[in-house]
C-alpha positions in Angstrom: 0.0 -0.1 -0.1 1.5 3.3 -0.8 2.0 5.6 2.0 -0.9 8.2 0.8 -3.5 5.5 0.3 -4.7 5.4 3.7 -7.9 7.2 4.6 -7.1 8.3 8.3 -3.8 9.1 9.6 -3.7 9.2 13.6 -0.6 10.5 15.3 0.3 9.7 19.1 2.7 12.4 20.0 1.7 15.0 17.1 3.5 17.7 18.4 7.0 16.4 18.4 9.3 18.3 16.0 9.8 15.3 13.8 6.3 14.1 13.8 4.7 17.5 13.1 6.7 17.5 10.0 4.6 14.3 8.8 1.3 15.9 10.3 2.1 18.9 7.8 3.0 16.5 4.9 -0.3 14.4 5.1 -2.3 17.6 5.6 -0.5 19.0 2.4 -2.3 16.1 0.5 -5.8 16.6 1.8 -5.6 13.5 4.1 -7.9 13.3 7.1 -5.5 13.8 10.0 -6.1 13.0 13.6 -3.9 12.8 16.6 -2.8 13.3 20.3 -0.2 15.1 22.2 0.2 15.5 25.9 1.0 19.3 25.7 -0.5 22.2 23.7 2.1 24.3 22.3 2.4 27.2 19.6 3.5 24.0 17.3 0.3 22.0 17.9 -1.7 25.2 17.4 -0.4 25.7 14.1 -0.9 22.3 13.2 -4.8 22.8 14.2 -4.9 26.0 12.1 -3.5 23.8 9.4 -6.4 21.3 9.4 -5.0 18.6 12.0 -7.6 17.4 14.8 -5.9 17.3 17.9 -6.5 16.5 21.3 -4.4 16.6 24.6 -6.1 14.1 27.0 -5.9 10.2 26.8 -9.1 9.4 25.2 -9.6 5.8 24.3 -13.5 6.4 24.0 -12.8 9.3 21.2 -10.5 6.9 19.4 -12.7 4.0 19.4 -15.4 6.2 17.8 -13.3 7.6 15.4 -11.8 4.5 14.4 -15.6 2.7 13.9 -15.8 5.3 11.0 -13.1 3.4 8.8 -12.1 0.0 7.8 -9.0 -1.1 9.6 -7.0 -1.5 6.7 -7.7 2.2 5.8 -6.0 3.5 9.3 -2.5 4.4 9.9 -1.6 5.2 13.3 1.8 6.9 13.6 3.8 7.1 16.9 6.9 8.1 18.6 9.0 6.0 20.9 8.5 8.7 23.4 4.8 7.7 23.9 4.9 5.3 27.0 3.8 1.6 26.2 1.1 1.9 28.9 -0.4 4.8 27.3 -4.4 4.1 27.2 -4.5 4.9 23.5 -1.5 3.2 22.3 -2.4 0.0 24.4 -5.9 0.2 22.9 -4.9 0.3 19.3 -2.0 -2.2 19.8 -4.4 -4.7 21.5 -7.1 -4.2 18.8 -4.7 -5.0 16.1 -4.4 -1.7 14.3 -1.5 -1.0 11.9 0.7 1.0 14.1 4.2 2.3 12.8 6.7 4.1 14.0 7.7 7.9 12.6 10.9 6.4 11.1 9.2 3.9 9.0 6.8 6.3 7.7 9.6 8.6 6.9 11.4 5.8 5.3 8.3 4.9 3.0 8.0 8.5 2.0 11.5 8.8 1.1 11.6 5.5 -1.3 9.8 8.1 -4.0 12.5 10.7 -4.2 16.4 10.6 -4.3 17.3 11.1 -0.4 19.9 13.4 1.1 20.1 12.1 4.8 21.9 14.4 7.4 22.9 12.4 10.6 25.1 13.0 13.8 24.7 13.4 17.5 25.1 17.0 17.1 25.1 19.6 14.2 22.4 17.7 12.1 19.5 20.1 12.5 21.6 23.3 11.2 23.4 21.3 8.6 20.0 19.8 7.2 18.4 23.1 7.2 21.2 24.8 5.6 21.5 22.1 3.0 17.9 22.5 2.2 18.2 26.3 1.9 21.3 25.8 -0.7 19.2 23.5 -3.0 16.1 25.9 -2.8 18.3 29.1 -3.4 19.9 27.2 -6.5 16.2 26.3 -7.5 16.5 22.6 -7.2 13.2 20.5 -6.7 13.3 19.2 -3.0 11.4 18.3 0.0 12.6 18.8 3.4 11.8 17.2 6.8 13.7 19.4 9.3 14.3 18.6 12.9 13.8 22.3 13.9 11.9 25.2 12.3 13.9 27.0 9.7 13.9 30.9 10.3 13.9 31.5 6.4 10.9 29.6 5.9 9.2 29.3 9.2 8.3 25.7 9.0 9.9 22.2 9.5 8.3 20.8 6.5 9.6 22.1 2.9 7.4 20.9 -0.2 8.7 20.5 -3.8 6.9 19.0 -6.9 6.3 15.1 -6.2 5.6 14.7 -10.1 9.3 15.2 -10.8 11.1 12.1 -11.1 14.6 14.0 -10.2 13.2 15.7 -7.0 15.3 15.4 -3.8 13.8 14.9 -0.2 16.4 16.3 2.3 15.9 14.6 5.7 17.5 14.9 9.4 18.3 11.3 10.1 17.7 10.4 13.7 20.0 7.8 15.7 17.5 7.6 18.5 16.1 3.9 18.5 18.2 3.5 15.4 15.4 5.2 13.4 17.7 6.2 10.7 18.0 2.5 9.4 14.8 2.9 7.7 16.5 5.5 5.0 18.8 4.2 2.0 20.0 7.5 0.9 21.6 8.9 -2.5 23.8 10.9 0.0 24.6 10.4 3.2 26.3 12.8 5.7 27.6 12.3 9.0 28.3 15.2 11.3 29.4 13.7 14.6 29.4 10.4 16.7 29.8 11.3 20.3 28.5 9.1 22.8 24.6 10.0 23.3 21.4 7.8 23.7 23.2 5.3 25.8 19.5 4.1 27.3 19.1 2.8 23.9 22.4 1.8 22.8 24.0 0.5 26.1 27.6 1.8 25.1 29.4 4.0 22.3 30.6 0.9 20.6 27.1 -0.2 19.8 26.1 3.2 18.8 29.4 3.2 16.2 28.1 0.0 15.0 24.8 1.4 14.2 26.3 4.5 12.7 28.6 2.3 10.4 25.6 0.0 9.4 23.9 3.5 8.2 26.8 4.6 6.4 26.7 1.5 4.5 23.3 2.0 3.5 24.1 5.1 0.9 23.1 4.1 -2.6 26.0 2.5 -4.7 26.3 5.7 -7.2 25.6 8.0 -4.3 27.9 9.7 -2.0 29.1 9.3 1.8 30.2 12.7 3.3 31.9 12.3 6.9 33.4 14.8 9.3 37.3 13.7 9.8 36.8 12.5 13.6 33.7 10.6 12.6 35.8 8.7 9.8 38.4 8.0 12.4 36.0 6.8 15.0 33.9 4.5 12.7 37.1 3.1 10.6 35.1 3.5 7.4 36.4 1.7 4.3 33.7 2.5 1.8 34.1 5.3 -0.6 33.8 8.4 1.2 34.3 12.3 0.9 35.8 13.6 4.4 35.6 17.3 5.6 36.7 18.9 8.5 37.1 22.8 9.9 40.9 23.3 8.8 42.7 19.7 8.6 44.2 18.2 5.5 40.7 16.8 4.1 38.9 16.9 0.5 36.8 20.0 2.1 37.9 22.1 4.7 38.0 26.0 5.7 40.8 28.6 5.6 41.6 32.3 6.3 39.0 32.2 9.3 38.1 35.5 10.7 35.3 37.2 12.4 34.3 40.6 10.6 31.6 42.5 12.1 29.9 39.5 14.2 30.0 37.2 11.1 32.6 34.3 10.2 34.3 35.0 6.8 36.3 32.2 5.5 37.4 30.2 2.3 36.3 26.5 1.5 38.8 24.3 -0.3 37.3 21.7 -2.4 38.3 19.2 -4.9 35.7 20.3 -7.3 35.5 24.0 -7.0 37.0 26.3 -4.1 34.5 28.6 -2.6 35.8 32.0 -2.0 34.6 34.9 0.6 32.2 32.9 2.1 30.1 34.5 5.0 27.6 33.0 7.6 25.9 34.9 10.1 25.7 32.0 12.4 28.2 32.2 15.4 30.6 29.5 16.3 33.3 27.5 14.3 31.1 24.4 14.6 28.6 26.4 12.3 31.6 26.9 9.8 32.3 23.3 9.7 28.3 22.5 9.3 28.5 24.8 6.3 31.5 23.0 5.0 29.5 19.9 5.0 26.4 21.4 3.4 28.9 22.8 0.5 30.2 19.2 0.0 26.5 18.1 -0.7 25.6 20.8 -2.8 28.8 20.4 -5.1 27.7 16.7 -5.7 24.5 18.0 -7.0 26.8 20.5 -9.5 25.6 23.7 -7.7 28.3 26.4 -8.5 30.1 28.6 -6.1 28.1 31.8 -6.7 24.9 30.2 -5.6 26.4 28.7 -2.4 28.1 31.9 -1.7 24.3 34.0 -1.7 22.8 30.8 0.1 25.4 30.9 3.0 24.9 34.5 3.3 21.3 34.7 3.5 20.8 31.7 5.6 19.0 32.9 8.8 19.5 29.7 11.1 17.1 27.5 13.1 14.4 28.2 15.8 16.3 27.6 19.1 19.9 26.8 17.6 21.8 30.0 18.9 18.2 32.0 18.5 18.8 35.7 19.2 15.5 36.7 21.0 16.7 40.2 22.4 19.9 42.0 21.1 20.2 45.4 22.6 23.4 47.6 23.9 22.5 46.6 27.4 21.4 43.2 27.2 21.7 40.0 24.7 19.2 36.9 25.0 20.1 33.7 23.2 18.0 30.8 23.2 19.7 27.1 22.3 18.4 23.4 22.1 21.7 22.5 23.5 21.2 19.2 25.5 24.4 17.5 25.1 27.7 18.3 26.7 29.3 19.3 23.7 26.6 21.1 22.2 26.5 23.1 25.6 30.5 23.7 25.0 29.9 25.1 21.3 26.9 27.3 22.2 28.6 28.9 25.2 32.3 29.0 23.5 30.3 30.9 20.5 28.8 33.2 22.9 31.9 34.3 24.9 33.9 34.6 21.4 31.1 37.1 20.1 30.9 38.7 23.6 34.4 38.6 25.3 33.7 41.8 27.4 30.3 40.6 28.8 29.5 38.2 31.6 27.7 35.2 30.3 25.0 33.9 32.4 23.4 30.3 31.4 20.1 28.9 32.3 20.1 25.2 31.7 17.5 22.3 32.2 19.0 19.0 31.7 17.1 16.5 29.7 16.6 13.1 30.8 17.8 11.1 34.0 19.8 8.8 31.9 21.7 11.4 29.7 22.4 13.4 33.1 23.8 10.1 34.7 25.9 9.3 31.8 27.5 12.4 31.0 27.3 14.3 34.3 31.1 15.1 34.2 31.0 16.5 30.8 28.1 18.7 31.6 29.7 20.2 34.5 32.9 20.9 32.7 30.8 22.6 29.9 28.8 24.5 32.3 31.9 25.4 34.2 32.3 27.5 30.8 29.5 30.1 31.9 30.3 33.2 34.2 27.0 32.6 36.1 25.0 29.3 35.8 21.5 28.6 36.5 20.5 24.9 36.8 16.8 23.7 36.7 15.3 20.4 37.5 16.0 17.7 35.0 13.3 17.3 32.7 12.2 13.5 32.7 10.6 13.6 29.1 9.9 9.8 28.9 11.8 8.5 32.0 11.1 7.8 35.7 13.2 9.2 38.1 16.7 7.8 39.0 17.8 7.5 42.5 20.7 9.9 43.2 20.5 11.5 39.5 19.2 15.2 40.0 20.6 18.8 39.4 21.9 19.1 42.9 24.2 16.1 41.8 25.2 18.2 38.6 25.6 21.3 40.7 28.0 19.4 43.2 30.2 18.6 40.4 31.0 21.9 39.2 33.8 24.2 40.2 32.2 27.7 39.3 31.7 29.8 42.4 28.3 31.3 40.8 26.1 28.6 40.1 22.5 28.1 41.5 19.8 25.9 41.5 16.7 27.7 40.7 12.8 26.1 40.2 11.4 27.0 36.7 8.9 29.2 38.3 11.4 31.8 40.0 13.7 32.0 37.1 12.2 35.5 36.3 12.6 36.5 40.0 16.2 35.4 39.8 17.0 37.3 36.5 15.3 40.6 38.3 17.8 40.3 41.4 20.8 39.1 38.8 20.3 41.6 35.8 22.5 39.5 33.0 24.6 41.2 30.3 24.2 38.3 28.1 22.0 35.4 29.0 21.1 32.1 27.4 18.5 29.6 28.0 19.8 26.0 27.2 18.0 22.6 27.0 15.6 20.6 24.7 12.9 19.8 27.5 10.1 22.7 28.6 12.5 25.4 29.1 11.2 26.8 25.5 8.0 27.8 27.8 10.2 30.7 29.4 11.4 32.2 26.4 8.7 34.8 25.7 8.4 35.5 29.6 12.3 36.3 29.6 11.8 38.1 26.5 9.2 40.3 27.7 11.2 40.8 31.0 14.3 42.0 29.4 12.6 44.2 26.9 10.7 46.1 29.7 13.9 46.5 31.9 15.9 47.7 28.8 13.2 50.6 27.9 
């Protein structure tokens, strides 16, 4: 059965960033889309405005009534692994024998009809995916894109192309969580990083690396595998591949990197065509590196340097990826999704590079008990880069608490003298009594609910 042949598409966890792109995809094709999410957000409200019928309480009776209107074979239930197995709707649908499929399987089915560009990595993949998409769109290449964040250029996480074009591409963020990306068999594969993460799923780093190696092997024979230098080292890849790095002796790299008026300016070395006088508005050397990966993809598709240059200069970034919320002479507020020690290090270092004479305050909400446990020392080291650290309680997401694993444990590991444990509801009061010069909200949980209140507070205090 073709993925567009079902009559009812029902989502469990509709408001997740990956799931919502699928909701939008089926909405676009005029399908009947219903779903559940535990939290109403700006994103779920947008999905409702676009035609999805969503609710926010587990409601087996509602599902039973809705599903009685359709034949069982006409219904596709799409769920995220974050939905607990004892969820009332999930348990009912599973017991009744409905067709339940993970988000990854559905994305895999969609990509079968296009040439796929898949970008994976424990960090860097969202920005690289969004930037690659922007380069293709700037070049006039017909492509779809499923993004892991909201593009600031396009204000969405789903970009649409012409499905009737047999040469159409689809750019996807390939998620390693729950080995999801193994449903993909791309024409071009990019791997940006393979630092340890999701050890609750993989058990250890070696098992995670084995899965990445398998994913790398799934690139089509006539396609291209593009990997960062340390990924190549860690995975010990033997297949034909292109290697990139920030400034090492690799096929793709950068040189003459300098900061001019808050922008990184540099040249990109390439075996196809060097790209000179590149400027990207995103801060941090990690984003220079992400742009090199995007250029490597673009050149395999024949995109020329002048178009690449134009795309990089006009790229506005991704919501919640070093996202400026307030930028005045007296205070700067940046929001970032960083939830891994290396992501924190990159975001905090970028802020300190841009504002060397200002005190940087970070408000961090750890995400998952297992991740906090597995990387506690790394988190402490990265957070010690801040001048002032405000720690919120751990956001549990799909997990139950683990004894002894809490934010106090993390605070105790830190060496910083200015570190505070603050309840989420007391953050605004803290900022009133400790006025920041540069402040960052950091984390992947529900810390995003603080963004607008902090923005409002800072704008009012700087009038």
